[in-house]
Every structure is written in C-alpha cells, then in structure tokens.
C-alpha positions in Angstrom: 42.0 -7.0 48.7 40.3 -4.5 46.4 41.7 -1.0 47.0 38.3 0.6 46.2 35.7 -2.2 46.2 36.1 -5.5 48.0 33.5 -8.1 48.2 34.2 -11.6 49.6 31.3 -14.0 49.1 28.4 -11.7 49.6 26.6 -13.1 46.5 25.4 -9.6 45.2 25.4 -8.2 41.8 27.2 -5.1 40.8 26.7 -2.3 38.2 29.7 -0.2 38.2 29.2 2.7 35.7 31.0 5.9 34.6 33.8 5.6 37.3 37.4 6.3 37.3 39.8 4.1 39.4 43.2 5.8 39.4 46.5 5.1 41.3 45.0 2.5 43.6 47.0 -0.2 45.5 46.2 -3.7 46.9 47.5 -7.2 47.1 44.7 -8.7 44.9 42.5 -6.4 42.8 44.3 -3.2 42.5 40.9 -1.5 42.2 38.2 -4.2 42.5 38.2 -7.6 44.3 35.1 -9.8 43.7 34.9 -13.4 45.0 31.7 -15.6 45.0 31.5 -19.2 46.4 28.6 -21.6 46.5 25.9 -19.2 45.6 22.5 -20.3 44.5 21.7 -16.9 42.9 22.7 -15.8 39.4 25.2 -13.0 39.7 25.7 -10.0 37.4 29.0 -8.2 37.5 28.8 -5.2 35.1 31.7 -2.6 34.5 30.6 -0.1 32.0 32.1 3.2 30.7 34.9 3.2 33.3 38.6 4.0 33.4 41.3 2.1 35.2 44.6 4.1 35.2 47.8 3.4 37.1 46.4 0.9 39.5 48.8 -1.7 41.2 48.4 -5.2 42.6 51.3 -7.0 44.1 50.4 -10.6 44.7 52.9 -12.9 43.1 50.2 -14.8 41.3 46.7 -13.8 40.1 46.8 -10.0 40.9 44.4 -8.1 38.6 43.2 -4.5 38.5 39.8 -6.2 38.5 40.0 -9.5 40.3 37.0 -11.8 39.7 36.7 -15.3 40.9 33.8 -17.6 41.4 33.5 -21.1 42.8 30.4 -23.3 42.2 28.3 -20.3 41.2 26.7 -18.7 38.1 27.7 -15.3 36.8 27.3 -13.0 33.8 30.5 -10.7 33.7 30.3 -7.8 31.3 33.0 -5.3 30.7 31.9 -2.7 28.2 33.4 0.6 26.9 36.1 0.6 29.5 39.8 1.6 29.4 42.7 0.0 31.2 45.8 2.1 30.9 49.2 1.8 32.5 48.1 -0.7 35.3 50.8 -3.0 36.8 50.8 -6.2 38.7 53.5 -8.4 40.0 51.5 -11.5 39.0 49.1 -12.0 36.2 46.5 -9.7 34.7 47.2 -6.0 34.9 43.6 -5.5 33.5 41.2 -8.3 34.2 41.9 -11.5 36.3 39.1 -13.9 35.8 39.0 -17.4 37.6 36.0 -19.6 37.0 35.0 -22.8 38.6 31.3 -22.6 37.8 29.2 -21.3 35.0 30.0 -17.9 33.5 29.4 -15.8 30.6 32.2 -13.3 29.9 31.7 -10.4 27.7 34.5 -7.8 26.8 33.0 -5.2 24.4 34.5 -1.9 23.0 37.3 -1.8 25.5 40.8 -0.5 25.3 43.9 -2.1 27.0 47.1 0.0 26.6 50.5 -0.1 28.3 49.5 -2.6 31.0 52.4 -4.8 32.5 52.3 -8.2 34.3 55.7 -8.1 35.7 56.2 -11.8 36.6 53.6 -13.5 34.6 51.4 -13.3 31.5 48.1 -11.9 30.2 48.9 -8.2 30.9 45.4 -7.3 29.7 43.3 -10.3 30.4 44.3 -13.5 32.3 41.6 -16.1 32.6 41.9 -19.4 34.6 39.3 -21.7 33.1 37.2 -18.8 32.0 37.7 -18.2 28.4 35.7 -20.7 26.6 32.5 -21.2 24.6 30.7 -18.7 26.7 33.2 -15.9 26.2 33.1 -13.0 23.8 35.8 -10.3 23.2 34.6 -7.9 20.6 35.6 -4.5 19.1 38.4 -4.2 21.8 42.0 -2.8 21.3 45.1 -4.2 22.8 48.2 -2.0 22.5 51.7 -2.3 24.1 50.6 -4.8 26.9 53.5 -6.9 28.4 53.6 -10.2 30.2 57.2 -10.9 31.1 57.1 -14.7 31.2 56.6 -14.7 27.3 53.1 -16.1 27.2 50.2 -13.9 26.2 51.3 -10.3 26.5 47.6 -9.3 26.0 45.5 -12.3 26.7 46.4 -15.5 28.5 44.0 -18.5 29.2 45.1 -21.2 31.5 43.2 -24.4 32.0 43.6 -26.0 35.4 43.2 -29.7 36.1 40.2 -29.5 38.5 
C-alpha cells in the first residue's frame, strides 16, 4: 500500500507540496495511500504543485496513484496545480481514487491528467465512489488521452454505492 506514503487510520492531516512521484509501484496507491476511519478530527489532505509520472498500482479494483478513502470521518481533500502523466492501474483511477463514506469537500484545481490508463476499469484520471457530489469542485483542469477500458468514464467516473 502506498509505494512512497502509506497511512492507515492515523487521522493526521497532510500537506504534500512541490514533490515528484515517479515510477513507483504498489497494490493500492501507486504513490500515496491514505485511509481514515472513525475519526473525530477534521482531516486536511493537500497535494499542491506535484507531479505523478509513470506510477503503477495493480489491485484489480480501486487502485489509484493517489488512493484516498475515508469512513465515518470529515475531510477536505485539495489537489492543486498537480500533473498526472502516464500512470497505469489494473483497476480504477490511474490518477485519483477517492472513496467517501463520511463528509468530504473535494477540490481539484488547475490540474493536468494526460495519458493515464485504467486497464480493467474506468475513471482513468479520477474515480470517485460516493465522493463527487455537491461538495466537489473540478475547475481549470485538463484531461487528455486518458483511457478506461470498460467503456465508462475514460477521464472521470463517479460510482454511487448502496450503503
């Protein structure tokens, strides 16, 4: 989990700035894995001015170069001025995998998603499970040549579970 950064339920906030994640490999979260459950604290997860290039995650479902999941918690998840280029996953989300069972504000501003591939699923740039809703904003971002091979949402896919 998380080739470079892996956090499982430590309920901490992150500011990741001016970093490059290149050619990393993991089952979940080719570069970053973040999972929060039952936290009473508000979490902030910020990825700003970063580059994700050629990272690979090989879980059959829900892979992600950035894997972010929260359960029964509150979070503000900001991705700003960040590039996702030539990342590949076997499952969904060669860029951002986001699963929300709690309260979240998701902001994706001024980002570029190019040539990302979700080999057996959809949402090659962004895949969100219950996370793209009224508190989500994607603004001034570019999506170019992203491919999800299941034919649903080559760039962005939003899935609503029955929870």
